[in-house]
N, C-alpha and C positions, 0 to 999 in steps of 0.2 A: 504493500500500500504506500502510495506517495505521501510525503509529508512536507510541510513548509520547512525550508532550510536544507532540504536534501540536495545533494550535488548529483546531477544526472549526467552520465557520460563524462565525468571529470571536467565538466565545463559549465553546465547550466545550473545555477543555484535557484531552486524553486522558491517563490515568494508566496503569493496568495493565489488560491484557486479562483479563477474567473468564472468558469462555467463547467457544467457537467452535461454531456450530451449522450446520444445513443451509442456512439462508437468510443468515446473516451472523455478525458478531462482536458481542460485548457487552463494553463497556469501562467501567471506573470512570473518572469524569471530574469535573472541577471546573467548575461554572457560574460563569464569571468576572463575570457581571453581578449575580447574586443571592448569590454567595459561599456556595454549597452544593454538597455532593457529590451526584452523580447517576449513573445508569447510562445509557449511550448504546448503543443497538442499531443497528448500521450494516449495511445490506444489502450483500451481496457485490457487488463491482464488476461481475463478469461477469453478474449478475442484474439490474442496474439497467436494462439495455437490453431486458430481457424484460418485455413488457407484462403478462403474467399474474402474474409474481412482484411486480412493482411495484404492481399492483392489490391483491394480497394484503397487501403491506406497508402500503399506505395504509389498507386496510380494517382491519387490526389497530390502526392508530393511532386511527382514528375510533371503532371499537367500544370499545376499552379506555378511551379518553378519556371516553366517555359513561357509563362505569360508575363509580359512587362507592360503594365498599365497603372497609372496612378489610382484608378478606381478598383484595383484588385489588391488585396493584402498580399504582399510579396513573401516568398519563402526563402529563408536563409540557409537552412540545413535540414538534413534527414538522417536518422540513424536507428539502429536496432542494437540494444544492449541490455544488460541485466539491470532490473529496476533497483536492486539493492546489491552491493558488492557481495559476491559469493552466494547470492540468493537463488532460490529455485526457479523464479519466474523471469522470463525475458520480457522486454517491452519494446515497442516501436514508438518513435517520437518524431514530431514535425515541428521545426522551429520557424516561426513566422514573425513578420512585422507586428509590433505591438501598436494597435490602433487606439488612439485616445478618443474615445467616443462611446456610444451605446447602441445596441440594436434598435432598429426601427420598431420592432415589436414592443420594446420597453417604452419608447416614446408614445406609441399608440395606446398602450395600457395606461399611461399617465395622463395623456391629453385627450384621448378619445378620438378626435378627428383632427385632420390637418387642413389648413387653408389650401385652396386650389393651386395658387402659385407655388407654395412650398411643396405640394404633392408633385406638381409637374417638374420642379427642379430635381427632386429625388428620382423621378422616373427617367428624366433625360440622362442624368449622370449614371444611373444603373444600366440604362440601355447602352450607353457608350462603353461601359465596362464589359457588358456581355458581348459586345461586338468584338472586343479583343480576343475573347474565347472563341467566338463563332468564326472569326477569320482563321484561327488555327485548327478549325474542325472540331472544336470541343463544344459540348452541350452541358450546361450546368445541371439541369434536371431537378433542382430543388430550390428554386427561387422563392423566397418567402421573407417576411419582415425580420425573422430571427437571423437570417443570413445577410442582411443589409445593415452595415454599421454606418452611423452618421456621426461625424466629428462635431465638436462645439462650433466650428466654423461653417458647418453645413456641408462638408465634403462627404461623399458617399464612397464606401469601400465594400466590395463583395467578398464574402468569405465562404468557407465550407464547400469545397469542390469534392467532398467525400464520395458522392455518388455520380459525379460527372464522368463522362467518358467521351472518347473520340467518336464522331458520328459514324465512322466506318469501321470501328473496332468491334471485336467479338463482345457479346454481353458479359458484364462483370457478374451479374446476379444470375441465380438459377433460372432456367427456362420457365416461363409462365409467371414470374414474379414481377410486380410493378413497383418501381421505386419512385418515391416522391411523396410529398405531403398532401393529403387528400384535399384540404381546403384550397390549395393553390395548383392542383394538378391539371394539366391540359387534357381535354377529352381523349385525344389519341393515346396519351400515356395511360389513362384510366382503362382504355380498351386493350392495353397490352402491346400496342404498337411502339416502334422505336421513337424515342424523343428526338426532336430536331430543333434547330434554332427558333422556329416559330412556336415551339412548345414553351421555351423560356419566355418568349414575348407574351404569351397568354398568361403565364404565371405572374409576370410583372404587371400585367393589366389587372389581375385580381388584387395584387398589392395596391395598385392605384385606386381600385374600387373601395377597398377597405379604408384607405386613407381618407377618401372623400366622404364615405358614408358612415364611418365609425364602426362598421361591422363587415364581416365577410359576406359575399353574395349568397352563399348557400349554407344553411345551418341545419344540422341534424345530430342526433346522438350516436350515429353509426357512421364509420368511415366509408364503408361501401356505399351507403346511401348518398353521402356527400359526393363521392366520385360519380355515381350515376346521375346526380343532378347536373354535374359539369357536362356530362354527355348529352343530356336530353332537355334540360330546363333553361328557361330564359332568366337571367339575373333580374331581380326586382329593380325598378327604376331608382336611380340615385335621388337623393333628397332634392327638392325643388330649388334650394338655394345654391346648388352646385352650378357654376357658370357653364354656359352652353358649350364653349370650346373644350373644356375639360370633360364634360359629359360625352360629347361626340367622340372624343379620342378614345375614352375607355370603352364605350359601347361598340365602336368600330373594331376594337381589338379583341373583344370577348366573343368572337364568332367561333362556332364549333369546328368549322373546316379550316385546317392549318393553311391551306392554299389560298384562303381568302384573308389571311392575316398579314401583318408586316412580317417579312421573311427572316429578319435578323434583328439583333439588338440595335445595330446602327441605323437600320431603316426606321425602326420605331423611335429612336432618339431624334432622328431628323424630323419625324412627324410631330413630336413633342415640341421641338424647337420652332417649327413653323407656326403652330397654334399659339405658342407663347409670344411670338412676334406679331400676332394678329393676322396671319395669313390663312388662306383656306386650308382645311385639313387635307393633306395629300393622300391619295388612295394607296393601298397596298399594291405592290408590284404585281401580285397575282390577279388583280381585278382587271377586267376589260375596261378600256377607256372610251369615253365619248367626248365629242368636241364641246358639248355644252355642260355647264355645271348644273347640278341639281341641289336642292336644299332639303335635307332630311328634316324629320320632326324636331331635331335638336336645335334647328335654326342656324347651324353652322354649315357653310357651303362645303360640299364634298365633291371633289372633281372626279366623279366616276359615274358610270351608268347605274341606274336603279337596279337593286337586286332582283333577279328573275330566277324562278326555280329551274334547275337543269332539266333537259329533255332526256327521256330514256333512249337507250340504244335501239335502233330499228329491229334488231334481231332478238335480243334477250331482255331488254329493259334494264340492263345493267349500266351503272354510272361509269363514265369514262375514267381512265386512270387520271391521277392528279395533273400530269404534264399536259393533258388534253383539255383541262378546264378552260373554258372561255367565258363562262357566265357565272357571276357570283351567286352564291346561294343565300347570302344574307346571314343574319345572326342566329338563325334556327337550323343551320345546316346539319344534316346527319353526317356521321363520321364513317368513312370506309373501313371495313375490316376485311382486307383482301378485296376480292371483286364483289363489293357490297351492292345490293340492289339500290338503284338510284331512281331519279326522276320523281322524287317525292317533294311536295311543297312543304314548307316549314309548318310546324304545328299551328293550328288555328286557321290556315289557309284552305279554301275549298279545293277539292280535287278537280282537275280539268274535266270538262264534259267528255263523256264516253270512256273515261279511264277508270271509273270507280270500282267495278267488280274485280278487275285484275289487280289493281293497286291495293285494294283491301286485303286480298290474299297475300300480297307481298308484305304489307304492313304486319300481318299476322306472323309471317315468317321472320321478320325483323324482331318482333316481340319475343318469339320463341328463341331466337339466337341470343338475345339479351338475357333472357331467363337462364339459358344454359351457361352463358358467360358468368353470370352472378353465381350460379351453383358451383361452377368450376373454381371460381375465385374463393368462395367460402371453403370449399374442400381443400384447396391448396393452402389456405391460411389456417387450417385446422391445427390441433394440438401437435401433430407430427412436425410442424414447421415452427421453430421457436422464434423466427424473426417476423417482424411486422412489415408488410409490403405497402401499406398506406399509413403514413406516419402520424396522422392526427384524427381525432374524432371531435365533433363539435359539442359544445356545452352551452346551449342557449345561444346568446350572442357573444360569448366570451370564449377564449381559448381554454381547452381542457386537456386531459391526458389522452394519449394514444393507446387504445386497447387492441389486443389481438382478438378479433372476432372468432368465436367458436361457431360450430355448425348451427346452434340455435341463437347466435348473436348475443349470448350472455357469457360473462367471464365467471367461471366457477372457482372456488377456493383451490389453490394449487395450480391453476392454469397459468402457463407462461404467457406473459403479455409484454408489450414494449411501451415503456413510459418515456416520453420525450420531454426532457427538462425544460426546453424552450417554451413549452405550453404552460409551465408553472412559474418560472422565474419572471419577476417583474409584476406579478399579480399579488393582491393582498393575501396574507396567510390564511385568513378566514375562508376565502374562496378556494384556495388550494386544498385546505383540509376538507372542505365540503366535497370537492371533486374526488379526492382520494377515498373518502368514506363511501361515496356513491359507487365507486368502482370496486369496493371491497377491501380497501387497504386500511391498516392501522397507521397512525402517524403521530409523530411528536414534533413539536416546534420549539426552536431555541433562538433567542435573539443574540445580538453581538456579545452580550455578557454571559451567554450560556444558560440563560434563565428562560422560563416560560413567559412569553409576552402577556401583559395584562389585557391588551386589546389586540386580538389577531387582525382585526380589520385595519389597524394602523401600523402594521408591520409588513413590509414588502419582502417577498421571498427572493433570496439571492442565490440559493443553491438547494439541491435536492439529492439525497443519498439514501439508498441506491437509486439508479435510474437505468434506462435501457431495458435489457431483458431481466424481468423480475417475475415473481410468482404472486398471484392474487392472494392476499392475506399477509404478505410480508409487511414489516414495519418500515415506514418511510420517514426519514429524518429531514425536516425542513429547517433551513437556516434563514433568518430574516433580519432585516434592518428596521428598527422602530423609528417612527416619526416622533418628533418632539411631543412628549406627553403620553406616548404609547408604550 
């Protein structure tokens, strides 16, 4: 077990633990050779013997080290060594730039909503940082507020490329497993397809929605349900006080079809910059263009043809492959899963004349396929698989823990589940305790003095031990920082 003051690899003296995540811990440390402060991410000891997780950790080090951008936390060093001299356990560690700031998730937990201009600034910077990864062929795959750091000066830094991978690389995770956080997952990721740069853009748009609305677009007590909402449902309208240009940007990016989105972080950042400058919202490159501008209901000019439902193939009624798309499907587009049936209007639109009987049958086929997909997902995520594939479950309008769904969607005592510390840190201890109790965990809370806080609602959670893979019924220790008088 790592402790403050410990010297790692005869070089990095650990100071305070910054965070605990699913794969490991992050410590503030001193580089004794170069006399500088760094952040050290240490893989959990129980995962060091897991070839899959060790491969993911090494991949994160290589990928992040190859990226040179002011919006991405830089990597200084990587190593694998004994956690304690002559100790039985080895550990892998990643030494990174120590960012002076806090996660966007913490800011949202404290402030609730962000102003439109501040939100757009964060989105533009994050999009530019993602572009640096996309240009190198990397997809982050887990863009969320917890992985977006904001400095006191307002500069944005992306972190945690732990499940990122090269777009053309072999999958790091087991076949059939979907990596990413359910609240921010792109529809194609939720369907098990490979993530692409447009998937990161969708996730970033969800972040933008949360900043503007003060809550995530889809809320449910079950991670699989949230993922299905991303596949099939329309996000609720943003609050009426959100400016038209910000509303149009987010709504235009939260489309289901990745080919109708901005194709990369850079293209999205350019769109953000345009609306911030008072220019018309530029269309995604995948949309067909028209010579005349149209004005959508948001009131912001969108230089693109109005969305039209795609036409079925003359022979089989199958939607054309993405590279053949010429007509946008709009915000309600269905997602292809291989050669998926196509020619469907968005939900709520009438079927074209003469096509109802045949298309109703195809709709039933689609529903059947979705049901089978959900069944397979639940089966794959059963007790025989100790890792969570969708990293978050909703709790009302607030973040909560990530549970490993069993076949009846309930976590029984002793069931292995995956708790994501980012869903607890930054929240009031009273809320964290309530969520843990709801999920079947015992918990104890300690403030900075090591005592039980007198008022849990005025004590903000700073860390949670254990986290990651735990069993329902385990005791969870929450550390929190009390507000004055708490």
